[in-house]
Each structure stands twice: as structure tokens, then as C-alpha cells.
N, C-alpha and C positions, 0 to 999 in steps of 0.2 A: 260415653259420657262420664264425666268426673263424678266421684263420690264423695266430693267435699262439700260440706254442708256449713254455711257460715250461720252464726248466731245472729240473731235479733233482738231487740230490747223489748218489744211491745208484741209477742207472740199471739196473744188472746185478742189483739186489737184489730182484728180483721175477719174477713167472712170464710176463712179456711179453716175455724176452730172445728175440730172433731166433736159432733154430738155423740157420747159415749152411752147414752140411754139407749140407743137404739144403733149398735156399730154396724158398719158396714165391713162385710166379712165374706171371704169365700177361700175355700181351700180347694185343692185339685188333686191332692193322693193321700193315700192312707197310710198310717203309721209304720215304720219299718219292722216294729216289734209288736205283736198283738198285746203285750202287757202294759204298752204304753196307751193304747187306745182309749180304755176307761178313762185315763188321766186326762187326755186331751177332750174327751166328751164333756168331763167335768168342767174343763177351763172354758170349753165354747158355750156351755149353759149358764156360766158365771156371766160370761160377756154379754149375753142375750138378756140378763138380768141387771145390767151396767154395774155387776160387781167387778169392775175393772182391776183393781189392786188385787182381788183376790183371784182372779184370772193369771195376772202377771205371776203370781206366786205359784200358781198349779202349773202353767206351761214352764215355768223355770224348773220346776221338780221333774217334768218331762225331760228335759233337756239334759238335767243332771244324769238322769238314767240312762239317758243314749245321746251323746253330743252329736251323733252322725245321722240323728232322726230328722229328716228335711221339714217335715209337717210340724213337729214340735217347735223348731225354730221358725217356721213361718207364722205359727199362731202366737208365739212369745212376741215377734215383732211387731205384729199387729196390736196386740194387747199393750205393749210397751208405747206405741204410738198413741192408742187412746188414752193410756195413764199420763200422756205429757212428757213421756221421755223420748223425744225424738233422736237424740243423739245415740242411746243405747238401742233404740231401735233400728237406727243405719247399721251400727256393728251388727246386730243379728242379722241382717239383710246379708251384708258383705260376707257373713259366714255361710250363710245359706246359699250364695252363689258359688262357694267352693264345693257344696255338696249336690247341687242340681242345677241344670238350666234354669236361668230367671223365667218365671211364668209371667202370664198376664195378670194375676192376681199381685204377684211379686213387684211388678211395674207399676201397679197402681199404688202399692204401700209406698215404695221409693217416691212416687208422687207426692204422697201426703207429707211424708218427711221434708221434700224439698219445699213444699207450701209452707210448712210450719217455719222453717228455716229462711224465709224469704228469698228462696231461690227459684223465682218463679219461672224462668225459662227452662231450668233444668226440670222443674215440676212439669211443664207442658210436654217436654222431649219423653220423659219416663210415661206419661199417660198415652202419648201416641205410641210408644214402644209397646205398651199394653194393647193397644188397638191393631197393631200389626199382628198379634199373636190371636186376639179375639174380636173381630171385627164387629162393631156394633155395642160392645160392653159398656152396659150404663155406667157403671162407677167410673170407667176411663174417660168416657165422653163428658160426664159431668164435672170430672177433674179438668179436663182441657178449658171447658167454660170457665171454670173457677180460677185457673191459671191466667187465662186470658185477662179476666177482670182485674186480677190482683197486679197486672201489667198496666192496667188502666186502657186497654184495648176494648173499649165497650162495644164498639160497633160489631166486631168479630164476636165477641160473647153473646150479644142478642141474636145475631143471625145464627150461633150454634144451638142457642136454647131453644129458639123457634123450632128447627129443624128436630131438635131431640124431642121436644113436645110432641110434634107431628107425627112422630116414629114410635111413641111411647103408647101403648094400650092400658097397662096397668094404671087405675085411679090414684093408687098411693103414691107412684112414682111421679105422675103427672104433678100432684099436689106438693111434692118435694119440689119440682122444677118451678112450679108458681113461686114458692116461697123463696128459692133461690133467685128467681127473676128480681123479685123486691129487694132482695140483699145486694144485688148488684146496682140496682137504681139507687140505693142508698149510698154506697159506696162512690157512684157516679156522683153524686151531689156533694160528697166530702173533697173539699180542697185538697189537691195532691199533697201540699206542704203540711198538712194536718193530719195527725195520727187518726186512721179511720174509726168509726164507732165499733164496738165490739158486735158483730154478727155471727151467731152460731150457725154452723152447717145444720139445716133441718134434718131430722132423723129419718132414717131409711132402714126397714128391718132387714136382717140377714136373708130372710126366705125372699124378698121382694128382689134383691139382687142377683139370685142364683140365675145362671143361664146354662143352657145345654153345656155338657162338658165341665161344668163346676158342680161337685158334689159335696154336701155336707159330712164331716166325719162321723163315721158310724162304729159299733163295737164289733162288727164283723171281720 
């Protein structure tokens, strides 16, 4: 998949906007150096409290201390994305791929970057790559739905969201999907030649999106 991202003029005027109050966040490996673990934990807590700019500074500090720490770069890439810096997030993701194989959560972050950039097919491909690694991953399945909607493939989006609702037991996740369905309906009612109304991605807490094999960072 190409890593090129094109800019669009109205990034916020779509249903793909990241809700920074409850960031979607998942990490899969521990820091390479124990000294960095408390720094990453601090940044993770800042993200949960919606202090995105603070998290960017904290994760940037972790990367400065060890440029080869994959987890620090993964966290920084996500924080930059939440802070609206998609191009900088992409740069961190590219550097991350030189350190470790691309994980499911990395592919999801790639997908979010492509959504922000307006490269909707690339976004769908990235989320599908995540699903190849972790079948059923909620973040990835929801990302495919959003990418389909942004391509105005509403038939597929509605079918996939119905399937995900049926497969989802957690009520908070269900509520998110109900709101996402409303967002898609609003987009569908917006003529294609008119800039879509701003529709924020409903919040989902980091804990709600944890899946087997995905662990939160700790200080051990």
C-alpha cells in the first residue's frame, strides 16, 4: 500500500473526525527500556484525560530518550493523530515500520491518517490489513464502515454496521455504533457535491476497545 497521503481542504467536515475526549488507543508491546515506561504511562493517562497536546509532548520526550523504542513511536503517532497532525503522525508510523513489523493497531492508525487525508480507499485497505492480523478487531471493523461511508458506499456501510452491532455485546460499543449509524445517515442525506456537515466520531474509551492480545502499557 502506498504511504502517500494527500491533503484535503476541510478535514473536520466529515464523520471521520477523531474524538479526542476518549481516544481510541491500543498498544501491543512494552517499552524497550524500563526507564521509558513511566513516561509512556504518563502520556497514556494524559490521552485518557483528553490532554492530547500534553500527551504529544510526553511521548515526544520518550522518543527523544530512545529513538528505537517502538512503543514510544506508536504512542506518539496516535497522539499526533488525535491532535490533528496527520502528516506528522504518518512520519512516525513510517519510522515505526522500520523498527518492528506493522501491528494491527498500527494499521488502524494508518487507516485513521488516510481518512483524515481523504484517501478513503487506502483507509479501507489499512483497516482490512488490521483485520487480517486480528480478526474481529472492533476499531478496524468500525474503520472499514467509516471508510465505506466516506466513499458513499452506504449499502455496504449499513450492512457492515448491522453485522457489527449483532456481534457486539458491550453496551457502550453498541451505543457508539448506534451514533455512528446516525452519522452515516446524515452523510447520506448530504448531496455529494456539498461539503458534508461536521460529524464527530463518537467517543469510545481505551478500555472498551481492548481485545485479547492487546494490553495497556504498565510500569513493569
